[in-house]
C-alpha positions in Angstrom: 15.2 10.9 -0.6 18.5 9.9 -2.9 18.7 13.3 -4.8 21.3 12.2 -7.6 19.7 8.7 -8.0 16.1 10.4 -9.2 18.1 13.0 -11.2 19.9 10.4 -13.0 16.7 8.7 -13.8 14.5 12.0 -14.5 17.2 12.7 -17.2 16.9 8.6 -18.7 13.3 9.0 -18.8 11.3 8.5 -21.3 7.4 7.9 -22.3 8.4 4.9 -24.4 10.3 3.4 -21.5 7.2 4.3 -19.2 5.3 1.9 -22.4 7.7 -0.6 -21.8 7.1 -0.6 -17.9 3.4 -1.1 -18.1 3.8 -3.5 -21.0 6.0 -5.8 -19.0 3.7 -5.8 -16.5 0.5 -6.6 -18.4 2.6 -9.4 -20.3 4.2 -11.3 -17.5 0.1 -12.6 -16.5 -1.9 -11.6 -19.5 -3.4 -9.2 -17.2 -3.3 -5.5 -17.1 -3.6 -4.1 -13.5 -6.6 -2.2 -12.7 -4.9 0.8 -10.9 -2.4 3.3 -12.1 1.1 2.0 -12.3 3.7 5.1 -11.6 6.1 6.6 -14.0 8.5 6.1 -11.4 10.0 4.0 -8.5 11.5 5.9 -5.6 15.0 5.7 -4.3 15.4 5.8 -0.6 18.8 7.1 1.1 20.6 4.9 3.6 19.1 7.3 6.5 15.7 7.1 5.4 15.8 3.4 5.0 17.0 3.3 8.6 14.2 5.3 10.3 11.6 3.1 8.3 13.2 -0.3 9.6 13.6 1.5 12.7 10.0 2.3 12.8 9.1 -1.0 12.3 10.8 -2.6 15.0 9.4 0.1 17.8 5.8 -0.1 16.5 6.0 -3.9 16.2 7.1 -3.9 20.5 3.3 -3.2 20.7 2.1 -6.4 19.4 5.0 -8.3 21.5 2.7 -7.3 24.4 1.6 -10.3 26.5 -1.7 -8.5 26.6 -2.4 -7.1 23.2 -4.9 -10.0 22.5 -6.9 -8.9 25.2 -6.3 -5.1 24.8 -7.7 -5.5 21.0 -10.4 -8.1 22.0 -13.1 -5.4 21.6 -11.9 -5.0 17.8 -13.6 -8.2 16.6 -17.1 -7.5 15.7 -20.1 -9.9 16.8 -20.4 -12.1 13.8 -17.1 -11.8 12.9 -15.3 -14.6 15.5 -13.5 -17.2 13.4 -12.0 -20.3 15.0 -8.6 -21.3 14.9 -6.8 -18.2 15.5 -2.9 -18.5 15.8 -0.8 -16.9 18.6 -0.1 -14.0 16.2 -0.5 -12.5 13.1 1.4 -13.9 9.9 1.3 -10.5 7.6 2.0 -7.2 9.1 1.9 -3.6 7.1 3.0 -0.7 8.1 1.6 2.7 6.0 4.3 5.5 6.6 3.7 9.2 5.5 6.9 10.6 4.1 6.9 13.9 6.0 9.2 16.9 7.4 10.3 16.3 10.4 10.1 20.6 11.2 14.1 21.1 10.3 14.1 20.4 6.7 14.5 16.3 7.4 12.4 13.3 5.9 11.1 11.4 8.5 8.5 8.3 8.2 5.2 9.1 10.0 2.6 6.4 10.9 -0.9 6.7 8.9 -2.3 2.9 9.2 -1.5 -0.6 10.5 -2.9 -4.0 9.2 -2.3 -7.6 10.0 -3.5 -8.7 6.3 -1.7 -9.9 3.6 -1.3 -7.3 1.0 0.2 -7.2 -2.9 3.5 -9.3 -1.9 4.0 -11.0 -5.2 2.7 -7.7 -7.5 5.6 -5.6 -5.6 8.2 -8.2 -6.7 7.4 -8.3 -10.5 6.8 -4.6 -10.1 10.1 -4.1 -8.7 11.6 -6.2 -11.5 9.6 -4.8 -14.4 11.4 -1.1 -13.3 14.9 -2.2 -13.3 14.2 -4.0 -17.1 12.5 -1.4 -18.2 14.8 1.6 -17.4 18.0 -0.4 -17.0 18.4 0.5 -13.2 21.5 -1.4 -11.8 20.5 -5.2 -9.8 21.7 -3.6 -7.0 19.0 -1.3 -6.4 16.2 -3.7 -4.4 13.0 -3.5 -2.8 13.8 -6.3 -0.6 15.4 -6.1 2.9 17.0 -8.2 5.3 19.8 -9.5 2.6 16.7 -11.3 0.5 16.7 -11.6 -3.0 14.1 -12.4 -5.5 14.3 -16.3 -5.1 15.0 -16.3 -1.6 11.9 -13.4 -1.0 9.8 -15.8 -3.2 10.8 -19.4 -1.1 10.0 -17.3 2.3 6.4 -16.6 1.1 6.4 -20.3 -0.3 7.0 -21.9 3.0 5.0 -19.3 5.0 1.7 -20.0 2.8 2.3 -23.5 1.1 4.6 -24.8 3.6 4.7 -29.0 3.6 1.3 -28.9 1.5 0.8 -29.5 -2.2 -0.2 -26.2 -3.6 -3.2 -27.6 -4.8 -4.4 -27.9 -1.3 -3.8 -24.4 -0.5 -6.2 -22.0 -1.7 -6.3 -18.3 -2.2 -9.4 -17.5 -1.0 -11.3 -14.3 -2.3 -14.5 -12.9 -3.4 -15.0 -12.9 -7.2 -11.1 -13.1 -7.0 -10.9 -12.2 -11.2 -13.0 -9.0 -11.0 -10.8 -7.3 -7.9 -8.7 -4.7 -8.3 -6.0 -6.4 -6.9 -6.2 -9.4 -9.4 -3.2 -8.5 -10.7 -1.2 -10.0 -7.6 -3.7 -12.9 -7.0 -2.1 -14.0 -10.7 1.4 -13.5 -9.7 0.5 -15.4 -6.3 -0.6 -18.4 -8.7 2.5 -18.1 -10.7 5.1 -18.2 -8.4 3.4 -20.8 -5.6 0.9 -22.3 -7.5 -1.9 -21.8 -5.0 -5.6 -22.0 -6.6 -7.6 -18.8 -6.8 -11.0 -19.2 -5.3 -14.1 -17.7 -5.1 -15.7 -18.3 -1.6 -18.6 -19.6 -3.3 -16.3 -22.5 -4.8 -15.6 -23.8 -1.4 -17.9 -26.9 -0.8 -18.1 -28.9 2.8 -18.3 -32.2 3.8 -18.7 -32.2 7.5 -15.8 -30.2 8.8 -13.6 -30.7 5.4 -13.7 -28.3 2.8 -13.0 -29.1 -0.9 -13.1 -27.7 -4.6 -13.7 -29.1 -7.9 -11.0 -28.5 -10.5 -11.2 -28.2 -13.8 -10.9 -32.0 -14.4 -14.0 -32.7 -12.1 -11.7 -34.0 -9.0 -12.5 -33.0 -5.7 -9.7 -31.6 -4.2 -9.2 -30.9 -0.3 -8.5 -27.8 0.8 -5.5 -27.9 3.9 -4.9 -24.2 4.3 -6.2 -20.9 3.3 -4.4 -17.9 2.3 -7.4 -15.8 3.3 -7.9 -12.7 1.0 -11.5 -11.8 2.3 -12.4 -8.7 4.3 -15.7 -9.1 6.1 -17.0 -5.7 5.2 -17.1 -6.8 1.6 -18.0 -10.4 2.1 -21.3 -8.6 4.1 -22.2 -7.0 1.0 -21.6 -9.5 -1.6 -24.8 -11.9 -0.6 -25.0 -12.7 -4.5 -21.9 -15.4 -4.0 -24.0 -18.4 -2.5 -21.9 -20.0 -0.7 -21.5 -23.2 1.7 -19.0 -22.3 3.5 -18.4 -19.5 6.2 -15.3 -18.2 7.8 -17.1 -18.8 10.8 -17.6 -22.5 10.4 -15.0 -24.9 12.5 -13.6 -26.4 9.8 -10.2 -28.8 8.7 -8.3 -26.1 7.4 -5.8 -23.4 8.7 -5.6 -20.3 8.2 -2.3 -18.5 6.7 -3.4 -15.8 7.8 -6.3 -15.3 10.2 -9.2 -12.8 9.9 -8.7 -11.8 13.3 -5.9 -10.4 12.5 -7.1 -8.3 10.3 -9.5 -6.6 13.2 -7.2 -7.0 16.0 -4.4 -4.9 13.9 -6.2 -1.9 12.6 -6.9 1.6 13.7 -7.7 0.1 16.7 -4.3 -0.6 17.0 -2.8 3.1 16.9 -3.8 4.6 20.0 -1.7 1.5 21.6 1.6 2.2 19.7 4.8 4.7 21.3 6.6 6.0 18.9 8.1 9.0 17.5 7.1 7.5 14.3 3.3 7.4 15.5 1.4 10.6 15.3 -0.6 11.4 18.7 -3.5 9.1 18.5 -6.8 8.7 20.8 -9.6 6.8 20.8 -12.5 9.7 20.9 -13.9 8.0 24.1 -10.9 8.6 25.9 -10.5 12.5 24.9 -10.9 14.3 28.4 -11.1 17.3 26.6 -11.8 18.2 22.9 -8.7 20.1 21.3 -9.1 23.9 20.3 -6.8 22.6 17.2 -9.5 20.5 15.6 -7.7 21.5 11.8 -4.8 19.7 12.8 -6.5 16.1 13.3 -8.4 13.4 11.5 -11.6 11.7 12.2 -11.7 8.2 11.6 -14.1 5.5 12.4 -12.1 2.2 13.3 -14.8 -0.3 11.4 -14.6 0.9 8.3 -12.7 -0.2 4.5 -10.3 2.1 2.3 -11.2 5.5 3.9 -15.0 5.3 4.3 -16.0 7.6 6.6 -13.3 9.4 7.3 -13.4 13.5 8.3 -10.5 15.2 7.0 -11.7 18.8 8.1 -12.8 17.6 11.2 -15.3 20.3 13.6 -16.1 20.3 17.4 -20.0 19.7 16.1 -18.3 17.0 14.4 -17.0 15.2 17.2 -20.2 15.8 19.3 -22.4 14.3 16.9 -20.6 10.7 17.6 -22.9 8.6 19.4 -20.3 5.4 20.0 -17.1 7.7 20.4 -15.2 4.1 21.4 -15.6 3.3 17.8 -13.6 6.3 16.6 -9.9 7.4 17.0 -8.9 11.1 16.8 -5.2 11.1 14.8 -2.8 14.2 14.8 -2.6 15.1 11.0 0.6 14.8 9.2 2.0 16.9 6.4 3.5 15.1 3.5 6.6 16.7 2.1 6.4 16.8 -1.6 9.7 15.0 -1.7 9.6 13.2 -5.2 10.8 15.5 -7.9 9.2 14.5 -11.0 9.2 15.9 -14.9 6.3 18.3 -13.8 5.2 19.0 -10.0 6.7 17.1 -7.0 5.2 14.0 -5.6 3.8 13.0 -2.3 4.5 9.3 -1.2 3.2 7.2 1.4 5.7 3.5 1.8 3.9 0.0 3.1 6.4 -1.9 4.7 5.6 -5.2 4.0 6.5 -7.8 6.9 5.8 -11.1 8.0 5.5 -12.9 10.9 6.9 -16.8 10.8 5.7 -19.1 13.1 8.2 -19.7 16.4 9.7 -16.5 15.2 10.1 -14.2 18.0 9.1 -11.0 16.0 7.5 -10.1 12.7 10.8 -9.4 9.7 10.4 -6.5 7.2 10.6 -8.0 3.7 9.7 -6.0 0.8 7.5 -2.9 0.4 5.0 -1.0 -1.7 4.8 2.9 -2.5 1.7 5.1 -3.5 2.6 8.3 -4.8 0.1 11.0 -4.6 0.3 15.0 -5.9 -3.5 15.0 -4.6 -4.9 15.8 -0.9 -4.6 12.7 -0.1 -3.4 9.5 -1.1 -6.0 7.6 -3.6 -7.2 7.3 -6.8 -10.4 10.3 -6.3 -7.6 12.6 -5.6 -5.3 12.2 -8.6 -7.4 12.2 -10.7 -5.8 13.5 -14.5 -2.3 13.5 -12.7 1.0 12.1 -14.0 4.0 10.6 -12.1 1.2 9.2 -9.1 0.0 5.7 -8.3 1.4 2.3 -7.6 5.3 2.3 -7.1 8.4 0.6 -5.3 11.1 2.1 -3.3 14.4 0.8 -4.3 17.9 1.0 -2.1 21.3 0.2 -3.0 21.8 -3.1 -1.0 25.7 -1.9 -0.8 25.1 0.7 1.6 
């Protein structure tokens, strides 16, 4: 990480500035985020920035294989087939743990991959708020590819809304106003004017979808900016709905649900890169490794880390009855590289990517950071700790 900028930030930090940061975020959309905001951004060196961008390019090659759809078909579970799949994903996220390469240098290591939209609009607000609260120069940006805030928002608007009227493009979720990520939905609505709708609010007339606005008018749905996860949909039967994702309708997905399944833990064993730790389908193992303490066992079809076994034993592996639904992944050691006011923090950087129609490959546009001082990145591992939580990586665009 950028040592001199880190030192300067820490010297200038004050609790009052942190309060200002949180107030700026809450006031932007009259909503306090449901997750903890870290006291600090992180500052990338040019070398680490180059590594992250190189890692994204290398890993993207797996998705460019002509047989990727065939290899990932098993990831789409029965009952989760959705009509209208497009040629490639629209959104792509790569999560990297920042680790030690064994020689005292930092290196990103892939932890997760996801073909699903994340906090694209909140991250713009978060970076802007950090710069304002702490008087960070404008040349420290979170964007990549020559983007600034205006160009970034316009790229997302073009991708999601396109030539449609924003009222005909819905951000679709389950109980959206009570989701932990609601702050991103409000930021999305403010930036590109797409209405936020629960799937229970979507009505059908033949193959046409519509919702009823505040004036009692029926508004047709042309595009769906999908934020629904099948796992949660199945757990929330209380939301009675006319429309099912599996219905054939006259609406286009911006972020087709199949890509959430195809680009997931199921993809990890297919990726060949120095930035991807060893990973194998459990069913492909010839022998169980002797050093299982160096691995983590993950179910393919789970969400938010449920079912993950960190302390793997031979007995746990042998108990698995459906090994084709599990991966064994080499553990990485996060480096506590972020100097804070007390204990150093570890970090995970999510590279936010988009893949426009007609483009040869996806491109990196922004990032998201999670800081941790616990055993893993996650709320339950970081209770009662400070300088942890949601953050963003800033880099000097002049270098």
